Every structure is written in structure tokens, then in C-alpha cells.
Steps between C-alpha positions, in 0.01 A plus 500: 500500500379833364563391140283188561222712646521744211489210248173375656349849511575548132336166430188628678504819294530294181201291611303821551588613147409162356162501675432851370560386142305182554193626687461875445354455151450823308640695798836322498702784349360764733534274805861412411583866447358604836682219676837597351443872572423466872853570632546812282162637607567443870839664473329832419448754779118477492490133396171539315483273195522693174392273211627751245842358588376183327295648216507864403181690586354195675270542799454282807153394393652356179691256725230445763440137400875425508537638853195301610654183348823544696302580813282191458811289448623627842821620332467865592344722766308791349474821703231739377477876552226619737380859465394530866581308820135451582347175630468263207819575309363305204227765461775755433721273294650622173572203275698719260766573761683202641830356626593147411714307749641155443346241732842379617779748578779248453377445147481874445872529563577219255268657242664840548849365449435230242787592270753294703413207724819505706490878538139481624597250768778731619266802493244308709767425760617862505143626539451283808823641646414860403827507302397642161371825355160410359145634483397320817165683503378269224588192704381627840164620369447172320571312828243714687242446226564125526457504878183711495343284230595181683336644814172540309509865398399609152751756382427869446710816479454872458662724245446866413724690259332841516714735296343818633488435876800344676282426807309248284810322362548181697562125478379252764635150442215300650157549656358230728169476679422383852353154548202648688325791325423806706288809409822676400883479528525160334794540259870508587752645257832316481831644383784262422852631547801309370768737625595618849456864410164598358220754495134452592382807303239302301364335810478832683304658214273196467419507874416870481271451197315187613511516880126416530548165327827377644591254771861456620761590237801272471857529373679174427875554517836347590504640851335401830144546620413861573188712552538862408245774428219247457697282255602143582841403362558126464791287375431367152462140619204602715279583204306176561370644829279737304272214399260491796474848635165577660 
């Protein structure tokens, strides 16, 4: 069964590649390069897309049209950096800092392990049974991005790599806004945890720095529902419940 599923998924990926070469015009090489590079970029700790991995000394703005093409084709979900968690995240959006998730997580696994069709089918089965050592953070975060986007959220994240002040070094996986805007406290930071043991150091620093802007912070993890120190911990599958918070 898994081999049949994997065969069809690879057919879909081949159709994506064919459409890129058929319809992306002058952008086709850049679009194809981004598409192929997605698993490697998401396997990094920070998951921010670095286009210099494709072309030396390249900058994100050199590939802006290619990312927009993939986004318009509904093949990927783009998550942009936001410099502050203020109301209107788009006003604080940084188009030069982004993460690029594949629109379908099952296809991401096939794309990541495309060197061997039968091996990929076995890997998929082992992932579902939590029976393989793999960078599950790539997969879990892609799933959450897919759920948030399907629920109507545009995707934003926060990243600060301050080399002089450790208190300003932090990574927040997603920022989502409430469905009803209030005078303040409209943005919720979301941390996605793929393991059972983890730290919330970045979330703690982010809450301390931007307390005046923030609504309820969330941690999506593999454990049960819990509320602790003002943070709501939810099982990963409950990410969709963040769609209509008031």
C-alpha cells in the first residue's frame, strides 16, 4: 500500500516540476531551485530560507518573483519575518527574511527522500510510528504551518540573532492575530515543539520584551493540554483551534 501511495505522490511532484518548467517563464530556473531546496532549508535549526545555498552571494530579493510564483501556484506557504508583534503584522513584515514551507506535508517527505522510492515509503511508515531517528522538527513545523494557513492565518514569525546581547537572541516559530482587534494584546506567539523534552527560553524572552503587545502565548507539543505560568500548551493536532480566537 505505502509503495502505491509513494508512487502517486512522486507523480504529483513530477507534475509540479513540469508545470514550473511550462508556466514559470523566465523564472523557471529560480522557481525549480527553490522547490528542490525546501527540505534542506527546513531541516536547518532556524529554518529561514538562505538563497545563497542556491546561488553564491544571492539575496532574497533576487528571488522574490520566484517565491511569489510558487505562492501564487499554491504550492508553498511563505512565512515572513515580523519585526514587532504589533497589530497589523504586515506593517512590520520583512520580505527579506522568510521561511518556505511546502503546501502538503506528505509531499514534503517524498521530496526530502526522493533518492529511493521504496525507502521513502518505508520512512513515511516509520515516521507515523515514531520509529526512526529523523529531524522531525522540519515535518512538525510544516504541518503546523499547513494547518494555520488552512485556517485562514497569514504566516509570520520572529527572529533575532543579536550577537552582543543574549537577551535579544530568540526565535518564535509563528505569530497569529486575534479575529477581533482590540486596542492592544492582539498577537499570540506560537512555539512548535517536536520532542517531549524542550525549552521555552525564546518564548520567555519574547514575552518579557513585548508584553504590551501580546495575547495568550501557545506551545504546540506532543503532550496533553496544560496551562502554566500564563502559557497554554496544546497537542499539535489542536493547532486549528487557533483560527477563531476573539
